[in-house]
PDB file of N, CA, C and O in Angstrom:
ATOM      1  N   MET A   1      67.997  64.927 192.969  1.00  0.00           N
ATOM      2  CA  MET A   1      69.242  65.207 191.973  1.00  0.00           C
ATOM      3  C   MET A   1      69.414  66.594 191.924  1.00  0.00           C
ATOM      4  O   MET A   1      70.362  67.043 191.280  1.00  0.00           O
ATOM      5  N   LYS A   2      68.337  67.635 192.736  1.00  0.00           N
ATOM      6  CA  LYS A   2      69.250  68.702 192.372  1.00  0.00           C
ATOM      7  C   LYS A   2      70.294  69.583 193.663  1.00  0.00           C
ATOM      8  O   LYS A   2      70.662  70.756 193.721  1.00  0.00           O
ATOM      9  N   SER A   3      70.474  68.675 194.372  1.00  0.00           N
ATOM     10  CA  SER A   3      71.227  68.689 195.393  1.00  0.00           C
ATOM     11  C   SER A   3      72.440  68.363 195.118  1.00  0.00           C
ATOM     12  O   SER A   3      73.379  68.815 195.773  1.00  0.00           O
ATOM     13  N   ILE A   4      72.639  67.310 193.843  1.00  0.00           N
ATOM     14  CA  ILE A   4      73.965  67.405 193.146  1.00  0.00           C
ATOM     15  C   ILE A   4      74.607  68.428 192.278  1.00  0.00           C
ATOM     16  O   ILE A   4      74.231  68.943 191.225  1.00  0.00           O
ATOM     17  N   GLU A   5      76.070  68.644 193.265  1.00  0.00           N
ATOM     18  CA  GLU A   5      76.751  70.039 192.560  1.00  0.00           C
ATOM     19  C   GLU A   5      77.193  69.289 190.910  1.00  0.00           C
ATOM     20  O   GLU A   5      77.806  68.223 190.842  1.00  0.00           O
ATOM     21  N   LEU A   6      76.920  69.773 190.160  1.00  0.00           N
ATOM     22  CA  LEU A   6      77.520  69.158 188.546  1.00  0.00           C
ATOM     23  C   LEU A   6      78.838  69.927 187.807  1.00  0.00           C
ATOM     24  O   LEU A   6      78.787  71.144 187.629  1.00  0.00           O
ATOM     25  N   ARG A   7      79.631  69.401 187.526  1.00  0.00           N
ATOM     26  CA  ARG A   7      80.818  69.977 187.030  1.00  0.00           C
ATOM     27  C   ARG A   7      80.132  70.849 185.613  1.00  0.00           C
ATOM     28  O   ARG A   7      79.206  70.297 185.018  1.00  0.00           O
ATOM     29  N   PRO A   8      80.497  71.842 185.259  1.00  0.00           N
ATOM     30  CA  PRO A   8      80.089  72.313 184.060  1.00  0.00           C
ATOM     31  C   PRO A   8      80.041  71.364 182.452  1.00  0.00           C
ATOM     32  O   PRO A   8      79.264  71.501 181.506  1.00  0.00           O
ATOM     33  N   ILE A   9      81.304  70.312 182.652  1.00  0.00           N
ATOM     34  CA  ILE A   9      81.012  69.609 181.109  1.00  0.00           C
ATOM     35  C   ILE A   9      79.847  68.664 181.534  1.00  0.00           C
ATOM     36  O   ILE A   9      79.109  68.245 180.643  1.00  0.00           O
ATOM     37  N   GLU A  10      79.594  68.248 182.995  1.00  0.00           N
ATOM     38  CA  GLU A  10      78.391  67.497 183.032  1.00  0.00           C
ATOM     39  C   GLU A  10      76.978  68.041 182.725  1.00  0.00           C
ATOM     40  O   GLU A  10      76.164  67.260 182.232  1.00  0.00           O
ATOM     41  N   ARG A  11      76.595  69.418 182.996  1.00  0.00           N
ATOM     42  CA  ARG A  11      75.931  70.281 182.871  1.00  0.00           C
ATOM     43  C   ARG A  11      75.580  70.075 181.303  1.00  0.00           C
ATOM     44  O   ARG A  11      74.489  69.668 180.904  1.00  0.00           O
ATOM     45  N   ALA A  12      76.715  70.435 180.451  1.00  0.00           N
ATOM     46  CA  ALA A  12      76.595  70.580 178.798  1.00  0.00           C
ATOM     47  C   ALA A  12      76.337  68.823 178.441  1.00  0.00           C
ATOM     48  O   ALA A  12      75.354  68.781 177.701  1.00  0.00           O
ATOM     49  N   LYS A  13      76.714  67.798 178.627  1.00  0.00           N
ATOM     50  CA  LYS A  13      76.642  66.775 178.357  1.00  0.00           C
ATOM     51  C   LYS A  13      74.971  66.495 178.513  1.00  0.00           C
ATOM     52  O   LYS A  13      74.394  65.937 177.580  1.00  0.00           O
ATOM     53  N   ILE A  14      74.219  66.900 179.721  1.00  0.00           N
ATOM     54  CA  ILE A  14      73.069  66.612 179.543  1.00  0.00           C
ATOM     55  C   ILE A  14      72.007  67.654 178.905  1.00  0.00           C
ATOM     56  O   ILE A  14      70.815  67.411 178.722  1.00  0.00           O
ATOM     57  N   SER A  15      72.706  68.918 178.588  1.00  0.00           N
ATOM     58  CA  SER A  15      71.844  69.743 178.011  1.00  0.00           C
ATOM     59  C   SER A  15      71.823  69.336 176.299  1.00  0.00           C
ATOM     60  O   SER A  15      70.916  69.677 175.540  1.00  0.00           O
ATOM     61  N   CYS A  16      73.153  68.456 175.858  1.00  0.00           N
ATOM     62  CA  CYS A  16      73.236  68.287 174.624  1.00  0.00           C
ATOM     63  C   CYS A  16      72.200  66.785 174.604  1.00  0.00           C
ATOM     64  O   CYS A  16      71.889  66.341 173.498  1.00  0.00           O
ATOM     65  N   ALA A  17      71.854  66.279 175.500  1.00  0.00           N
ATOM     66  CA  ALA A  17      71.158  64.778 175.579  1.00  0.00           C
ATOM     67  C   ALA A  17      69.862  65.188 175.412  1.00  0.00           C
ATOM     68  O   ALA A  17      69.157  64.692 174.533  1.00  0.00           O
ATOM     69  N   LYS A  18      69.416  66.157 176.261  1.00  0.00           N
ATOM     70  CA  LYS A  18      67.958  66.640 176.144  1.00  0.00           C
ATOM     71  C   LYS A  18      67.693  67.376 174.784  1.00  0.00           C
ATOM     72  O   LYS A  18      66.513  67.386 174.433  1.00  0.00           O
ATOM     73  N   LYS A  19      68.577  67.975 173.984  1.00  0.00           N
ATOM     74  CA  LYS A  19      68.143  68.691 172.786  1.00  0.00           C
ATOM     75  C   LYS A  19      67.936  67.363 171.759  1.00  0.00           C
ATOM     76  O   LYS A  19      67.015  67.207 170.958  1.00  0.00           O
ATOM     77  N   LEU A  20      69.154  66.387 172.043  1.00  0.00           N
ATOM     78  CA  LEU A  20      69.130  65.348 170.871  1.00  0.00           C
ATOM     79  C   LEU A  20      67.574  64.439 171.138  1.00  0.00           C
ATOM     80  O   LEU A  20      66.783  64.274 170.209  1.00  0.00           O
ATOM     81  N   PHE A  21      67.382  64.046 172.177  1.00  0.00           N
ATOM     82  CA  PHE A  21      66.321  63.331 172.435  1.00  0.00           C
ATOM     83  C   PHE A  21      64.951  64.014 172.221  1.00  0.00           C
ATOM     84  O   PHE A  21      63.902  63.444 171.921  1.00  0.00           O
ATOM     85  N   ASN A  22      65.204  65.753 172.492  1.00  0.00           N
ATOM     86  CA  ASN A  22      63.842  66.373 171.849  1.00  0.00           C
ATOM     87  C   ASN A  22      63.725  65.910 170.364  1.00  0.00           C
ATOM     88  O   ASN A  22      62.783  65.265 169.904  1.00  0.00           O
ATOM     89  N   ASP A  23      64.851  66.347 169.669  1.00  0.00           N
ATOM     90  CA  ASP A  23      64.801  66.033 168.305  1.00  0.00           C
ATOM     91  C   ASP A  23      64.267  64.698 167.682  1.00  0.00           C
ATOM     92  O   ASP A  23      63.669  64.512 166.622  1.00  0.00           O
ATOM     93  N   MET A  24      64.674  63.803 168.687  1.00  0.00           N
ATOM     94  CA  MET A  24      64.066  62.352 167.920  1.00  0.00           C
ATOM     95  C   MET A  24      62.699  62.162 168.462  1.00  0.00           C
ATOM     96  O   MET A  24      62.112  61.090 168.314  1.00  0.00           O
ATOM     97  N   SER A  25      62.075  63.363 169.205  1.00  0.00           N
ATOM     98  CA  SER A  25      60.775  62.821 169.240  1.00  0.00           C
ATOM     99  C   SER A  25      59.972  63.010 168.065  1.00  0.00           C
ATOM    100  O   SER A  25      60.238  63.757 167.123  1.00  0.00           O
ATOM    101  N   THR A  26      58.932  62.248 168.203  1.00  0.00           N
ATOM    102  CA  THR A  26      57.764  62.400 167.152  1.00  0.00           C
ATOM    103  C   THR A  26      56.747  62.035 167.299  1.00  0.00           C
ATOM    104  O   THR A  26      56.654  61.291 168.275  1.00  0.00           O
ATOM    105  N   SER A  27      55.716  62.230 166.686  1.00  0.00           N
ATOM    106  CA  SER A  27      54.187  62.194 166.791  1.00  0.00           C
ATOM    107  C   SER A  27      54.098  60.776 167.952  1.00  0.00           C
ATOM    108  O   SER A  27      53.624  60.950 169.074  1.00  0.00           O
ATOM    109  N   LYS A  28      54.568  59.532 167.543  1.00  0.00           N
ATOM    110  CA  LYS A  28      54.546  58.385 168.075  1.00  0.00           C
ATOM    111  C   LYS A  28      55.404  58.115 169.528  1.00  0.00           C
ATOM    112  O   LYS A  28      54.986  57.542 170.534  1.00  0.00           O
ATOM    113  N   VAL A  29      56.652  58.681 169.309  1.00  0.00           N
ATOM    114  CA  VAL A  29      57.615  58.689 170.393  1.00  0.00           C
ATOM    115  C   VAL A  29      57.879  60.251 171.053  1.00  0.00           C
ATOM    116  O   VAL A  29      58.438  61.123 170.388  1.00  0.00           O
ATOM    117  N   LYS A  30      57.523  60.420 172.085  1.00  0.00           N
ATOM    118  CA  LYS A  30      57.963  61.687 173.169  1.00  0.00           C
ATOM    119  C   LYS A  30      58.997  61.658 174.041  1.00  0.00           C
ATOM    120  O   LYS A  30      59.156  60.630 174.701  1.00  0.00           O
ATOM    121  N   TYR A  31      59.759  62.605 174.186  1.00  0.00           N
ATOM    122  CA  TYR A  31      60.546  62.708 175.126  1.00  0.00           C
ATOM    123  C   TYR A  31      60.311  63.479 176.417  1.00  0.00           C
ATOM    124  O   TYR A  31      60.196  64.705 176.423  1.00  0.00           O
ATOM    125  N   HIS A  32      60.253  62.836 177.350  1.00  0.00           N
ATOM    126  CA  HIS A  32      59.864  63.884 178.495  1.00  0.00           C
ATOM    127  C   HIS A  32      60.787  63.369 179.882  1.00  0.00           C
ATOM    128  O   HIS A  32      61.176  62.270 180.275  1.00  0.00           O
ATOM    129  N   GLU A  33      60.920  64.867 180.419  1.00  0.00           N
ATOM    130  CA  GLU A  33      62.058  64.761 181.633  1.00  0.00           C
ATOM    131  C   GLU A  33      61.439  64.568 182.492  1.00  0.00           C
ATOM    132  O   GLU A  33      60.474  65.315 182.653  1.00  0.00           O
ATOM    133  N   VAL A  34      61.701  63.382 183.552  1.00  0.00           N
ATOM    134  CA  VAL A  34      60.936  63.117 184.776  1.00  0.00           C
ATOM    135  C   VAL A  34      62.308  62.862 185.792  1.00  0.00           C
ATOM    136  O   VAL A  34      63.436  62.472 185.491  1.00  0.00           O
ATOM    137  N   ASP A  35      61.766  63.220 187.021  1.00  0.00           N
ATOM    138  CA  ASP A  35      62.531  63.137 188.033  1.00  0.00           C
ATOM    139  C   ASP A  35      62.251  62.409 189.254  1.00  0.00           C
ATOM    140  O   ASP A  35      62.852  62.433 190.328  1.00  0.00           O
ATOM    141  N   SER A  36      60.988  61.607 188.806  1.00  0.00           N
ATOM    142  CA  SER A  36      60.383  60.768 189.835  1.00  0.00           C
ATOM    143  C   SER A  36      59.627  59.730 189.132  1.00  0.00           C
ATOM    144  O   SER A  36      59.604  59.657 187.904  1.00  0.00           O
ATOM    145  N   TYR A  37      58.898  58.784 190.054  1.00  0.00           N
ATOM    146  CA  TYR A  37      58.032  58.146 189.512  1.00  0.00           C
ATOM    147  C   TYR A  37      56.423  58.361 189.435  1.00  0.00           C
ATOM    148  O   TYR A  37      55.546  57.864 188.729  1.00  0.00           O
ATOM    149  N   GLN A  38      56.430  59.158 190.298  1.00  0.00           N
ATOM    150  CA  GLN A  38      54.603  59.716 190.111  1.00  0.00           C
ATOM    151  C   GLN A  38      54.807  60.835 189.108  1.00  0.00           C
ATOM    152  O   GLN A  38      53.757  61.378 188.766  1.00  0.00           O
ATOM    153  N   LYS A  39      55.860  61.278 188.587  1.00  0.00           N
ATOM    154  CA  LYS A  39      56.037  62.254 187.557  1.00  0.00           C
ATOM    155  C   LYS A  39      55.656  61.273 186.105  1.00  0.00           C
ATOM    156  O   LYS A  39      54.969  61.500 185.108  1.00  0.00           O
ATOM    157  N   LEU A  40      56.332  60.304 186.480  1.00  0.00           N
ATOM    158  CA  LEU A  40      56.560  59.357 185.033  1.00  0.00           C
ATOM    159  C   LEU A  40      54.855  58.989 184.950  1.00  0.00           C
ATOM    160  O   LEU A  40      54.339  59.040 183.834  1.00  0.00           O
ATOM    161  N   LEU A  41      54.196  58.704 185.869  1.00  0.00           N
ATOM    162  CA  LEU A  41      52.953  57.937 185.974  1.00  0.00           C
ATOM    163  C   LEU A  41      52.054  59.016 185.683  1.00  0.00           C
ATOM    164  O   LEU A  41      51.064  58.642 185.055  1.00  0.00           O
ATOM    165  N   ASN A  42      52.100  60.411 185.984  1.00  0.00           N
ATOM    166  CA  ASN A  42      51.489  61.374 185.554  1.00  0.00           C
ATOM    167  C   ASN A  42      51.282  61.689 184.012  1.00  0.00           C
ATOM    168  O   ASN A  42      50.281  62.120 183.441  1.00  0.00           O
ATOM    169  N   ILE A  43      52.537  61.344 183.505  1.00  0.00           N
ATOM    170  CA  ILE A  43      52.707  61.543 181.682  1.00  0.00           C
ATOM    171  C   ILE A  43      52.092  60.732 181.306  1.00  0.00           C
ATOM    172  O   ILE A  43      51.310  60.972 180.386  1.00  0.00           O
ATOM    173  N   MET A  44      52.185  59.426 181.860  1.00  0.00           N
ATOM    174  CA  MET A  44      51.887  58.261 180.845  1.00  0.00           C
ATOM    175  C   MET A  44      50.330  58.244 181.297  1.00  0.00           C
ATOM    176  O   MET A  44      49.557  57.674 180.526  1.00  0.00           O
ATOM    177  N   ASN A  45      49.784  58.838 182.521  1.00  0.00           N
ATOM    178  CA  ASN A  45      48.143  58.974 182.221  1.00  0.00           C
ATOM    179  C   ASN A  45      47.697  59.878 181.273  1.00  0.00           C
ATOM    180  O   ASN A  45      46.574  59.786 180.778  1.00  0.00           O
ATOM    181  N   SER A  46      48.479  60.735 180.985  1.00  0.00           N
ATOM    182  CA  SER A  46      47.993  62.180 180.402  1.00  0.00           C
ATOM    183  C   SER A  46      47.787  61.820 178.800  1.00  0.00           C
ATOM    184  O   SER A  46      47.164  62.556 178.034  1.00  0.00           O
ATOM    185  N   LEU A  47      48.473  60.443 178.375  1.00  0.00           N
ATOM    186  CA  LEU A  47      48.511  60.262 177.191  1.00  0.00           C
ATOM    187  C   LEU A  47      47.275  59.512 176.291  1.00  0.00           C
ATOM    188  O   LEU A  47      47.397  59.366 175.075  1.00  0.00           O
TER     189      LEU A  47
END
């Protein structure tokens, strides 16, 4: 994903989405940014 060149408007949308999901996080639901299946597994195993 890092090799993809995003337009500024796309970067802004992603930034807004990250803020929204972080604001929606609770003690029962946490937002984590993952870019691979392995990273997802590591997060799930740490819970």
